[in-house]
N, C-alpha and C positions, 0 to 999 in steps of 0.2 A: 504494500500500500504506500501511496505517496506520503512523504513526511508532512505533518500538519503543524501549523503554527496558529493554534486557536487562542488568540488574545482574548482578553475579557470582553472586548467589544464584539469580536466575531462570534464568540460563544453566545452572547446576549442575542444577537441577530439570529443565529442558528436556532436557539431555543424558542424564539417567537415563531419561527416558521414551522418547527417541529410540532409545536403545540396548537397550530392553527388547523382548523377543520376546513377552512376555505383556502383559497390560493391568493394570498395577500400581495398587493402592490408594494413598492418601496414606501409610498406614503402611508399605507396601512401599517407597515412594519414600524415606521417612525412613531406613529400615534400609539401603537401598543407598547413600544419601548418607553415612551413618555409616561403612559399610564402605570408602568411598573417602576417608575422613578429613575429610569435611565435617560440621561440627557446627552444623546450623541449627535454630532454634527451630521448634516445630510451627506457630506463627502465620506465620512467614516462609514455610514450605513451602505452607501453605494459601493465603496471599496470592499466592504465586508461581503456584500452580495456577490460581487465579481469573484472574490477569492473563494467563497464557498461553492460557487458554480464551477470555477476552474478545477477545484479539488473533487468535484462530483459528489459533494455532500447534499446539494440541492439541485433542482432543475429550474432553469429560467424558461418561462412559457411566454412566447411572443404570439399573442392571439389577435391577429388583425391590427387595427390602428390604435387600439388601446394600450395603456402602459403595460410593461412586462409584469408578469405575476410570478410568484415563486412557490415551489412545491418541494416538500421534504421527501416525498416518495420518489425514489430514483429507479424503481423497477419499471419494466416495460408496461406502459398503459397509455391510453388515449384520453382526450378531454372533450367535453361538450359545453358549449357556451350559450347562455340565454341571450337571444337577440333583442330582448326587451330591457332586462335589468342588468345584464352583464355578468350574472352569476356563472361560475365555472364549477363543473363537477367532473369526477373521474369516471372513465369508461374502462372496464376491465376486459372487455371483449378483445380478443387478439385480432390483429390485422391479418387477413388471409395471406398465406405465403405466396399464392399465385399473383397477388397484387404487385408485390415487389418484382416478381419475374416479368409480369406484363409491363410494368414501368421501365424495367431494365431494357426489355426488348424495344420499347417505344423510343427511349431516349439514348440508349447506349451507355448509360451510367451503370456502374457496379453499385447496386443499392445495399447499403450497410444497415440502415434502420429506417423506420417510418414513424412519424408522429401525425396522427390524424386528429383534426379538430372538427367536431360536428357542430352544427348550428341548429337552434330550435327555440322553442318557448318552454321555460321551466313550468312545473306544476303550479307554483304560486302565481305566476303571471297569467297562466291559463284561467285560473279561478277569478282573478281580477278582471280579465276580459269579459267573462260571462256575467259579471254583475252589472 
């Protein structure tokens, strides 16, 4: 495993992400740190996020035009995003192997991995629409 240098600040950022049931943005992480009494500069948080991503302790999710979100689950899984409220949930269904083969044939790329982001309307927003 790669050597880690988890400073107090990096550990605090990592703990917030690990304890999150959602997929927080950097701003969400800052707010949660402040709620816990940690007063870190934005630069420190962003640098910590980059470090944790580079060391593969967290995943950075770039979902469309919105701000990056962060996920402490690094195992292979996909995501679904609500097109109304922006909520992100995990999808544990595996990407079919033949998808990667088809994409490889179409593009000539040697496909190493896939990250599929589904779009739709979450159950809460569906209920709100019906009211």
